[in-house]
C-alpha positions in Angstrom: 105.5 89.7 113.7 103.4 86.6 113.6 104.2 83.5 111.5 102.0 82.2 108.7 100.6 79.5 111.0 100.1 81.6 114.2 98.1 84.6 112.9 94.3 84.1 112.9 91.9 86.3 110.8 89.0 88.0 112.7 85.5 86.5 112.3 83.2 88.0 109.6 81.2 89.6 112.4 84.2 91.3 114.0 86.0 92.1 110.7 84.6 95.6 110.0 85.5 97.0 113.4 88.8 95.2 113.4 89.8 96.6 110.0 88.6 100.1 110.8 90.5 100.2 114.1 93.7 98.8 112.7 93.7 100.9 109.6 93.4 103.9 111.8 96.5 102.7 113.6 98.7 102.3 110.5 97.4 105.3 108.5 100.6 107.4 109.0 102.8 104.6 107.6 100.4 103.3 104.9 101.7 105.2 101.9 105.3 104.4 102.5 104.4 100.8 103.3 102.7 100.5 99.9 105.7 102.0 98.2 108.1 99.6 99.9 106.1 96.3 99.6 105.3 96.9 95.9 108.6 98.5 94.9 106.5 101.6 94.0 104.6 99.6 91.4 101.2 100.2 93.1 101.4 103.7 91.7 101.5 102.4 88.1 98.6 100.0 88.9 96.5 102.8 90.2 97.3 104.8 87.1 96.0 101.9 85.1 92.8 101.7 87.1 91.9 105.4 86.4 93.0 105.1 82.7 90.9 102.0 82.1 87.9 103.5 83.9 88.0 106.7 81.8 88.5 104.6 78.6 85.4 102.4 79.5 83.2 105.5 80.0 84.6 108.3 77.8 82.0 110.8 78.8 82.1 110.1 82.5 81.1 113.1 84.7 81.1 111.4 88.2 83.3 108.9 90.0 83.2 107.2 93.4 86.4 105.8 94.9 85.4 103.2 97.6 87.7 102.3 100.5 89.8 105.2 99.2 92.2 105.1 102.2 94.8 107.8 101.8 93.3 109.0 98.5 95.7 107.7 95.9 93.1 106.8 93.3 90.8 109.6 94.4 93.5 112.2 93.7 94.2 110.6 90.3 90.5 110.8 89.4 90.4 114.4 90.6 92.9 115.3 87.9 90.5 114.5 85.1 89.0 117.8 83.9 85.9 116.0 82.6 84.9 114.6 86.0 82.6 117.1 87.6 82.1 115.1 90.8 84.6 112.9 92.6 83.8 111.2 95.9 86.3 109.3 98.1 84.8 107.2 100.8 86.4 105.2 103.6 85.4 104.2 107.1 88.8 105.0 108.6 88.9 108.7 109.6 92.7 108.5 110.1 93.2 107.2 106.6 91.0 110.0 105.2 93.1 112.6 107.1 96.0 111.7 104.9 93.8 111.9 101.8 92.7 115.5 102.3 96.1 117.1 101.4 96.1 115.2 98.1 92.9 116.8 96.9 93.3 120.1 98.7 91.6 123.1 97.0 89.6 120.9 94.6 86.0 121.9 95.1 84.5 119.1 93.0 86.1 116.4 95.4 84.3 115.2 98.5 85.9 112.9 101.1 83.4 111.1 103.2 83.4 108.6 106.1 81.2 105.7 105.1 80.7 101.9 104.7 81.3 100.4 101.3 78.6 97.8 102.0 75.9 100.4 102.8 76.0 103.3 100.4 72.6 104.7 101.5 73.8 108.3 101.1 73.9 107.8 97.3 70.8 107.4 95.1 70.5 104.6 92.5 72.6 105.3 89.4 74.6 108.1 90.8 78.0 107.5 89.3 79.6 106.8 85.9 82.7 105.2 87.5 83.3 103.3 90.8 86.8 102.3 91.7 88.2 100.4 94.6 91.9 99.9 95.5 92.9 97.0 97.9 89.6 97.3 99.8 87.2 94.6 98.5 88.9 91.8 100.5 88.4 93.8 103.7 84.6 93.9 103.5 82.7 91.3 105.5 80.1 90.6 102.8 81.6 90.7 99.3 78.3 90.1 97.4 76.5 92.8 99.4 79.2 95.3 98.6 79.2 94.4 94.9 75.5 94.8 94.7 75.7 98.2 96.3 78.3 99.2 93.7 76.0 98.0 90.9 73.1 99.9 92.4 74.9 103.3 92.5 76.5 102.8 89.1 74.7 104.5 86.2 73.7 102.3 83.3 76.7 101.8 81.1 79.0 102.7 84.0 82.1 100.8 85.0 83.5 99.3 88.2 87.3 98.9 88.3 88.7 97.0 91.3 92.4 96.6 92.2 93.4 94.0 94.8 95.6 91.0 95.5 95.5 88.1 93.1 96.9 84.5 92.9 100.3 84.2 91.4 100.5 82.7 87.9 102.4 80.6 87.0 102.3 78.1 89.9 106.1 77.6 90.1 106.4 81.2 91.3 103.8 80.8 94.0 106.2 79.5 96.7 108.5 82.6 96.3 105.5 84.9 96.2 104.1 83.4 99.4 107.4 83.8 101.3 107.6 87.4 100.2 103.9 88.2 100.9 103.6 86.5 104.2 107.1 87.0 105.7 108.8 90.0 104.1 105.8 92.3 103.5 104.8 92.3 107.2 108.4 93.0 108.1 108.3 96.2 106.1 105.3 97.3 108.1 107.0 96.7 111.4 110.1 98.4 110.3 108.1 101.5 109.3 105.7 101.6 112.2 108.1 100.7 114.9 105.7 98.7 117.0 103.5 95.6 116.9 100.3 96.1 114.9 98.4 93.0 113.7 97.4 94.9 110.5 100.7 94.1 108.8 99.9 90.4 109.3 96.3 90.8 108.4 97.0 92.4 105.0 98.6 89.3 103.5 96.6 86.8 105.4 93.3 88.4 104.2 94.2 87.2 100.7 93.6 83.6 101.7 89.9 84.1 102.0 89.6 86.4 99.0 88.5 85.0 95.6 91.1 84.3 93.0 91.0 86.2 89.7 88.8 83.8 87.8 86.4 83.3 90.8 85.9 87.0 91.3 85.3 87.5 87.6 82.6 84.8 87.8 81.0 86.4 90.9 80.8 89.7 89.1 79.2 88.0 86.1 76.7 86.1 88.2 75.7 89.4 89.9 74.8 90.8 86.5 77.9 92.8 85.6 78.8 92.7 81.9 82.0 92.6 79.8 84.0 91.4 82.9 87.7 91.0 82.4 90.9 91.2 84.5 94.5 92.3 84.1 97.2 90.6 86.1 100.2 92.6 87.4 103.5 91.0 88.3 102.4 87.4 87.5 99.1 87.9 89.4 100.5 89.3 92.7 98.0 92.1 92.0 95.0 92.1 89.7 92.5 94.6 88.4 89.0 93.6 87.4 86.9 95.7 85.0 83.1 95.2 85.0 80.4 97.2 83.3 76.7 97.8 84.2 74.4 97.0 81.3 72.4 99.7 79.6 
């Protein structure tokens, strides 16, 4: 395990391949890692994402879960009988291999290998709902990714993004940083049993990721409407909800 000061994030150019390769490497431990480092709370946060998405677009028929990883949000979306099409997309084939069992036998669900910044396989205005869970901070060009999401969303559709946030209030930040940068990677190494930089990358990637208010402003500046966010555990995690105008 690397210390806070020793670990160095990959460059923006190297980031996509770095993230893909290292997510492949931790795929088998990823679900348990999420349970341990969030004390199982990530399950409730993902429930909230799907509930809010369906509430925002009551008649939704189609949903795209980007950076779907092992399929937690995809499988939750697949349980909605009103959704006729559910697509989970991730660029890590190993992560997807753990998603397939979660949606096994559901013919309306497709799991695809793809790049969240280049959704060329989807036409404009293809989906009522786009979700993303702990993936946006891993893309090398945040604006490009958000514009692709906006493009594939139908008019009146909703984007719900779950990711890390900045702890509020400030007096808790010290304790949150110790946990996030020191304890969380330790969980990863205990689970995986060998050195893998991804368990250091995951917390450190939050340092270059916009805080709650900044991401809300970015979404607004890109033309999303009714942008709001919901903090979880004092802002350790945060969900943003943004709609595409009619």
